[in-house]
N, C-alpha and C positions, 0 to 999 in steps of 0.2 A: 503411514498416516494418510487420512483422506479428509477433505474439507468441503464445505459448501459456502459459496459466496452468493449473496442476494443483493442485487443492485436496485436501490430505491432512487428513482430518477428525479425527485422533486426538490426544488430549492425555492427560497423566498426571493432571491435574486442571484444572477450569475456573477461570480467573481471574475474580475478582468482577466486573470491569468489562466483560468481553468479550461482544459480541453477535454475533460471527462463529459460523457453524455449526461445532460440534465435539462430540465425544463423549469422555467420560473412561473409555474402555474399548477394549481391543484385540481384543475378542471377534470382530469381523467383519473383521479386517484382511486375512486371506488371501482371503476371498471378495471384499472390496472391491478388492483389487489385480487379481484376475482380471477383475472387472467394468470396472475402469479400462482395462485393456488392450483389452477389447472395445469400450469407448467410443472409444478412439483410432482403432480401425478403422472404426467406424460414422461418425465425424465427420471422416474423412480428407479429404473434399472441401470442408469448410466454408470454408477459406481460399483455395480455388480455385488451389492450386499456388503461392501466394506464398512467397517465400523467408522462412524463419523467422529473425528477428534476436534474439529473446529467448525463453527458457524460464524460468518462475518457479514454483518449488515453494513454495506457501503453505499456510496452514492456520488452525487446527490446528497440529500440530507435525511438519513433514516430517522433522526430524532423528531422529524415532523409527523411521524406516525404516532397514533395513540397507543397506549399499552394494550388496549383491547385488540387493535389491529396486529400488533406484534405477536400477541398470544395466538391469534388465528393462524398466523404463519407457522409458529412453533407446533401447533396442534397438527397441522398438515404434514410438516416435516417428520414429526414423531410417528405419524401413521405409516410412513413409507421408508423411514431410515432408522437404523440402530445408532442413536446418538449416545456416545459415552457419557456416563454420569459425571465424569470430571472434564467434560469437553470445555474448551475455551469458547465462550460466546461473546463476541465483540459487537458493539453498536457504535457507529460513528455519530457524533453529536456536535452541534454548533452551540456555543455558549448561550446564545439568546433563546434557545429552546429549553434550557435546563432550569427547573424549579423544584422545590421540595416535594410537591405532589407528584410530579413526573418521575422523580427519582424513587419515591416510595413505591409507585406502581411497577416500575421496571425492576426494582429489587425483588419484588414478589414473583417475577418471571425467571427465566433461565439466564438472563443477561448477567455476566460476571466481569466484563471488561469494557471500559469506555475508551474511545479514541476521540479526543477533543480537538477540533480544528481551531486552535488559538492563532497561529501564524506569527503574531507579535503581541507584546504587551504595551505597544505604543500606538496611539490613535492615528498619527499621520501615516504610519506604515499600513494600518488597516484601511485607511481612506484610499491610499494608492492602490491597494489590492481590490477595492470595492467590496470589503467584507461588511456584513450586516451588523455584527456585534461591535462593542467598544472594549477598550482595555479593561475597564472595571468589571464588565460582565465576564470576561475571560477568567480573571482571578476568582471571582465570586462563584462561578459555576464549578470550578475545580474543588474549591473548599466545600461546596454543598455536596458534591459527589463523595468526597472523603467523609464528611459528617454522616452521610447516609449509609456508610459501611462499604463503599467500593474502594478497595485498596489496589486493584490492578487497573491503573489508569495510564494512558499514554497521551501525549499532546504532540501536535505538529507545530514546528516553527519553520519559518522561511528566512533564509539569509540571502544577501546579494540584492535586497530591495534598495533602489536608489536613495530612498529617504532614510535608510537604516545605516547610521554611522557605526564605526567600530565600537565606540563607547556604548551606544544603545544595544548593540549585539551582545556585548559583555553583560549588560544589565539584563537582557532577556534571559541569558543563560543563568545568571545569578538568581533571578526570580524563579526559574524552573527548579533550581536546586533548593531554594528556600521553601518551595511548596512541597518538597519531599515526594516527588512523582518518580515511579520506578522505571519509566521508559520514555524515551524521546525519539521522535522521527524528525529529522532536520533536512530540509531540501533547499538546494540552490534555486533561486527564481530563474526559470527558463521561459523564454518567449516563444510560444508555440504558434504555428500558423493558424489562421482562422479564429483567433481569440481577440477579444476587445482590446487587450493590452497591446498586442502587436499593432493593431490599427492606430491606437492612441499614440504609441511611440513613433510609428511611421509618419504620423501627421504632426509630430513635434508637440503634442499636447501633454505628454508625460516624459520625464527623463528616461534615458535608456539604461539598461543594466551594464555595469562595468565589470568585466571578467576578473580583473585584478582584485577588486573588492570582494568578489565571491570567493576567490582563492584565499584571501586573507581571513575571511570569516570562517572558512572551512578549517584552516589551520588552528585558529583560536578554539573552535568547537572541539576538535580532536584533543587538544591539550587540556582544555577545561574538563572534559568528560573523563579523561584518563586520571587526572589529579583527584577526581572525586569517585574513583572506583567504579565507573561505568564501563561496561564491556562494549567495544565497538564491533558488534557482531555482524554487521552488514553495512555497506558504504553509508547509508543514510539513517542507520538505526543504532541506538545505544540503549543498554539496559543494565539494571542491577541483576545479579545472579538470580535465576529462577523466574525472570520476568521477560524473557524473549517473547516475541510474537509467534506463537505456534502456528497461526494461520499463514502468515507470510513466509514462515520457514518451509511450509509445504511447497510453495512456489519455488523457493530458492533451492530446495533439495530434490526437485523432480517428482514430488508426490502427486497424487491424483486429486482432482477437485471438480466439482460441478458448479457452474455459474448459472444463476437464474435471474431473469429480468433483462430489459433491453440493454444491449452492448456487453453483457456479461460473457466471460470466456470460460471454457471447460477444457480439461485435459485428462486423458486416460492412459497416458504412457505411450500410445501409438499415434494418436491424432489429436488435433486441437480444433475446437469449434467455437463460434461466437455468434451471439444473437445480434440481429440488426440494431443499429443505434437509432431507433425510431419508435416512438410511442404508437403511432398509427399502425405500423407493421406488427408490433408486438401484440396489440389488441386484436389482431386477426388470428392469433394463435389457435383458438378453438376451431376455427374454420379450416385453417391450412395445416395445422399440426406441425410437421417437421420442416416446413419451408420457411420458418422464421429465423433460421440460422444458416451460416456458411461453415464449411468444414474443409480442413486440409490434413491429409495423411503426411506425417513428418518423414522426410528422407533421412538417410544415415547421416548426411552432412549436417542437416538441421538439428538432429538430436545431439550430435557431437558439439556443435557450436553453442547450443543452448546450455549444455553442461559447462562448457568453458566460461560462458558469460555469467551464469548464475553462481557457480562455485567460487570463482575468483572474487566475487563481491563479498563473500562471507568470511567469518572467522575460521570456518572449517576448511577452507582452501580447496584447491583443485587437486584431487587425489589421482596421481599417476597410476596407482594400482587399480583404481576403479576404471580408469580409461582402458588399461590393458585387459581387464576382465570383460568389459562391456563392448569395447570397440576393437580391441586387438592390440597386441604388444607393439606392433609397428607404429600405432598411433600414439601410444604413450611415449615412445622414443622420439617421434616427430614433435610432440608437444614440448618435450624438454628441450629439444634442439631449437625450436622456435622461440623458447623463453630465454635462451642463454644471453641474448643481447640485453634483455631487461634485468636479468640477474647481475650482469656486469655493471649495469647502470644503477644498481641498487633500487630498482623499482619492483622487483620480485625477489623474494628469498625462498630457497628450497630447504625444506626441513622434513625428515622422516618420509621421504618420497612424495611430499606434497608441495604445491606452489602457493605462496601467499603474497598478496600485494603488500608492499611496505607503505608507510605513511606517505612517502613521496609518490609511490605508484598509485595510491588511491585517488590522487588528483587527476589521473589520466586513465581511469579504470576501463572505460568503454573503448578507448583507442588501443590500449594494450590487448584487451580481449580480442578485438577485431584482427590484430596481427597474428593471433594464434588460431584463427578460424580456418576451417577447410573451405575451399572454393566449392560452391554448389555446381553440380553437373547439369 
């Protein structure tokens, strides 16, 4: 599988917790879109003619684009890429951008999946996060999308917010289930460097995140989703059968993808490259062509470690036979040996020559994976 990610960097305002590249201004939107169309042309050979199975509009806030602007991007993509007729086409949207007219226009395009940035159905949580929308807009936008004929919808929820009590977290999950949405991405609130949230917490203007509350919320999440027949197919993602995110699965399963727009990442199996996180540098693309990105050729150790990290996070597990075939039998044996302590501690289970994180292990996924890494030379 191969996919295309398009980073639309514009937002109405910056959320306190966000460390993705975005700008709270539409000043350069027209010039950005012209540059994006140029980049599609310049990077047309990156995926070497592979059929495109997914296109993902992320950001930023892609729903700030008009349907006409989205169509222009599709026209350019279709000119240079073979996009599968059944391709998953996802557009991230904020609830305050959604209305009947916008949905009608997008329905006429190739968009067939919505990712709604809800985060919480409670206004005090949204205020803490500095979200633009309110709780009523969140619920209304989901119902509008469903009424418009979009059945492949996912929403984001955040747990561990200091204003989010256990009772409210349970209510958030119940609201999600009542709305009959087939996919949920749920993330623990993390305090990233160089974000407004970190500054506000450091200055004691907002309460800090409590790790024990995040752990409690994660356990409630896993139990509630399992009881309602959702598959926990990746650490932060739950879906009904047939509604996995095909695009994100490309990342987790080592597929190839092209990233377009400022800060977007690309991967072709051998190397990774990423555009500068700067509007100013991105708009120089036409003049400087290839100098708008950085590139690294992945070492043996990096490829191995990335496989360990991504595979352990998924329901498909870490395949020791795959490691033997790709990296060598000695590395499969080493991986199993390194995992034995976690197997003994019931954090990893071994089944059919694959390693899977248990519910207990999922709480420590990154730490467990790092203990299985190879040291880079």
